[in-house]
C-alpha positions as CSV (number, residue, x, y, z in Angstrom):
1,M,88.6,-3.8,-2.2
2,D,87.4,-7.3,-3.4
3,S,84.6,-7.2,-0.8
4,S,83.3,-3.8,-1.9
5,I,83.2,-5.0,-5.5
6,S,81.3,-8.1,-4.5
7,Q,78.9,-6.0,-2.5
8,D,78.2,-3.8,-5.6
9,L,77.5,-6.8,-7.7
10,I,75.1,-8.2,-5.1
11,E,73.2,-4.9,-4.7
12,S,72.9,-4.4,-8.4
13,H,71.5,-7.8,-9.1
14,E,68.1,-7.7,-10.8
15,G,65.8,-10.7,-11.5
16,D,66.8,-14.3,-11.7
17,D,68.1,-14.3,-15.2
18,G,71.7,-15.1,-14.0
19,Y,73.1,-11.7,-15.0
20,Y,74.8,-9.2,-12.7
21,Y,75.2,-5.5,-13.5
22,L,77.7,-3.1,-12.1
23,K,76.4,0.2,-10.7
24,D,76.7,3.2,-13.0
25,D,77.1,6.9,-12.1
26,G,73.7,7.8,-13.7
27,T,75.3,9.7,-16.6
28,D,73.1,8.0,-19.2
29,E,70.0,8.6,-17.1
30,S,70.8,12.3,-16.8
31,Y,71.3,12.5,-20.6
32,Y,68.0,10.9,-21.3
33,I,66.3,13.3,-18.8
34,Y,67.9,16.2,-20.6
35,V,66.7,15.0,-24.0
36,I,63.2,14.5,-22.7
37,N,63.1,17.9,-21.1
38,A,64.4,19.5,-24.3
39,V,61.7,17.8,-26.4
40,L,58.9,18.8,-23.9
41,S,60.3,22.3,-23.8
42,G,60.3,22.5,-27.6
43,T,56.8,21.2,-27.7
44,A,55.6,23.9,-25.2
45,R,57.0,26.5,-27.6
46,L,55.1,25.4,-30.6
47,N,52.4,28.0,-29.9
48,V,55.1,30.6,-30.3
49,L,57.0,29.1,-33.3
50,L,53.9,28.2,-35.3
51,P,52.0,31.1,-36.8
52,T,49.0,30.6,-34.4
53,A,48.1,34.2,-34.1
54,T,48.1,34.7,-37.9
55,I,46.1,31.6,-38.5
56,L,43.6,32.7,-35.9
57,A,43.2,36.1,-37.5
58,F,42.9,34.4,-40.9
59,T,40.2,32.0,-39.6
60,I,38.1,34.9,-38.2
61,L,38.4,37.1,-41.3
62,A,38.3,34.6,-44.1
63,P,34.5,34.1,-44.1
64,L,34.0,37.8,-44.2
65,L,36.5,38.5,-47.0
66,T,35.3,35.6,-49.2
67,N,31.6,36.2,-48.5
68,D,31.4,32.7,-47.0
69,G,33.0,31.2,-50.1
70,S,30.6,32.9,-52.6
71,C,33.3,35.2,-54.1
72,T,33.1,38.0,-56.6
73,T,36.1,39.3,-58.4
74,F,36.5,42.0,-55.7
75,N,36.4,39.3,-52.9
76,R,39.2,37.3,-54.7
77,W,41.4,40.4,-54.9
78,L,40.7,41.3,-51.3
79,M,41.4,37.8,-50.1
80,G,44.6,37.6,-52.1
81,F,45.8,40.9,-50.6
82,F,45.0,39.7,-47.1
83,L,46.7,36.4,-47.8
84,A,49.9,38.2,-48.9
85,I,49.9,40.4,-45.8
86,S,49.4,37.5,-43.5
87,A,52.2,35.5,-45.2
88,A,54.6,38.5,-44.8
89,S,53.7,38.7,-41.1
90,C,54.7,35.1,-40.6
91,I,58.2,35.8,-42.1
92,F,58.5,39.1,-40.2
93,F,57.8,37.6,-36.7
94,A,60.2,34.8,-37.4
95,F,63.0,37.3,-37.6
96,T,62.1,39.3,-34.5
97,D,64.2,39.0,-31.3
98,S,64.7,40.7,-28.0
99,F,67.4,41.5,-25.4
100,R,67.7,43.1,-22.0
101,T,70.0,46.0,-21.1
102,S,72.1,46.1,-17.9
103,T,69.1,47.9,-16.3
104,G,66.8,45.1,-17.1
105,R,64.8,46.9,-19.7
106,L,63.5,44.8,-22.6
107,Y,64.0,45.8,-26.2
108,Y,62.6,44.2,-29.3
109,G,64.0,44.3,-32.8
110,V,64.6,42.5,-36.1
111,A,67.6,40.3,-36.7
112,T,69.9,41.5,-39.6
113,F,73.2,40.3,-40.9
114,R,74.9,43.0,-38.8
115,G,73.0,42.3,-35.6
116,I,69.6,43.2,-34.2
117,W,67.9,46.4,-35.3
118,T,65.7,47.7,-32.5
119,F,62.4,49.4,-33.1
120,N,63.6,52.6,-31.5
121,G,65.9,53.3,-34.4
122,G,68.7,51.0,-33.6
123,Q,70.0,53.2,-30.8
124,K,70.2,50.4,-28.2
125,K,72.5,47.4,-28.8
126,P,72.9,44.1,-26.9
127,L,76.2,43.4,-25.1
128,I,77.3,40.9,-27.8
129,P,75.7,42.0,-31.1
130,S,77.1,39.0,-33.0
131,D,74.8,36.7,-31.0
132,Y,71.8,38.3,-32.7
133,R,72.9,38.3,-36.3
134,L,70.6,36.8,-38.9
135,R,71.6,33.2,-39.7
136,W,70.5,30.6,-42.2
137,T,68.6,28.8,-39.5
138,D,66.3,31.8,-39.2
139,L,65.5,31.4,-42.9
140,F,64.7,27.8,-42.2
141,H,62.3,28.6,-39.4
142,A,60.7,31.4,-41.4
143,S,60.1,28.9,-44.3
144,L,58.5,26.4,-41.9
145,S,56.2,29.0,-40.5
146,L,55.3,30.2,-44.0
147,I,54.6,26.7,-45.2
148,A,52.4,26.0,-42.2
149,F,50.3,29.1,-42.7
150,L,50.0,28.8,-46.5
151,T,48.9,25.2,-46.3
152,F,46.2,26.0,-43.8
153,A,45.1,29.2,-45.6
154,A,45.0,27.6,-49.1
155,L,42.9,24.7,-47.8
156,H,40.5,26.7,-45.7
157,I,37.0,25.8,-46.7
158,D,36.0,29.3,-47.7
159,V,39.2,29.8,-49.7
160,V,38.6,26.5,-51.5
161,Q,35.0,27.4,-52.3
162,C,36.2,30.8,-53.6
163,Y,39.1,29.7,-55.8
164,Y,39.0,26.0,-56.5
165,H,35.7,24.5,-55.3
166,K,36.3,21.2,-57.1
167,L,39.2,20.2,-54.9
168,P,38.5,16.9,-53.2
169,R,37.5,17.0,-49.6
170,R,40.1,14.4,-48.6
171,V,42.8,16.8,-49.7
172,T,41.5,19.7,-47.5
173,N,41.0,17.3,-44.6
174,T,44.3,15.4,-44.8
175,V,47.0,17.7,-46.1
176,P,46.9,20.4,-43.3
177,L,47.2,17.7,-40.7
178,V,50.2,16.1,-42.3
179,V,52.0,19.4,-43.0
180,G,51.2,20.6,-39.5
181,F,52.6,17.5,-37.9
182,A,55.8,17.6,-40.1
183,V,56.4,21.3,-39.4
184,S,55.8,20.8,-35.6
185,F,58.2,17.9,-35.6
186,L,60.9,20.0,-37.3
187,F,60.4,22.8,-34.9
188,V,60.9,20.5,-31.9
189,V,64.0,18.9,-33.4
190,F,65.5,22.1,-34.6
191,P,64.2,24.8,-32.2
192,S,64.7,28.5,-32.7
193,K,66.7,30.5,-30.3
194,R,64.9,33.7,-31.1
195,R,62.9,35.4,-28.4
196,G,60.8,37.6,-30.6
197,I,57.4,39.3,-30.3
198,G,55.0,37.1,-28.4
199,Y,57.7,35.0,-26.7
200,P,56.8,34.1,-23.1
201,F,59.1,36.0,-20.8
202,L,59.0,33.2,-18.2
203,L,60.7,30.8,-20.6
204,Q,63.6,33.0,-21.4
205,K,65.9,31.5,-18.8
206,D,65.8,28.0,-20.3
207,T,69.4,26.8,-20.6
208,S,68.6,24.5,-23.5
209,Y,67.7,27.6,-25.6
210,S,70.6,29.8,-24.5
211,R,72.6,31.7,-27.1
212,R,75.7,29.8,-26.7
């Protein structure tokens, strides 16, 4: 037994600093790998968690609705209505979820305090409805999505020219980047387990985002 211990000490010797290290079972390394994989996996989901589709639609339509920043009263009302609809969509999509039946068919719905309400009138239910109930974390993720969109929309160049053209350019250039970074960081650290509309099906088997 003494000879085996000595052999482990010799094999684990690193450098000439006079220190000897016992071999470990790789538990710490496995933990670090899991953390890194979780962070990278969360980063890959940012295009789903962030309101990218809503922001893209807003970017395309904002110049048209604001007349390239030269707004009339009608343009302001029209832009305000579109802004409200877009903000509501950010909240709505944050609450959507999906599940598969025993036959493998995919159903989408909206999370409620009683479970998921499917778009076919709530006739289909998941195996464990309690796993799909609305939680406070859903409100947190919806708030992050809404903040990210409103920051970008409010500081869009055409919206600024339409409503508050005297706003300093350093604000319009800096604030969206800071808010976007902060929201992205929070989404990575506190990821959502929802698999709603637009969620990549190939990522649904990720164990780090399982329901349990």
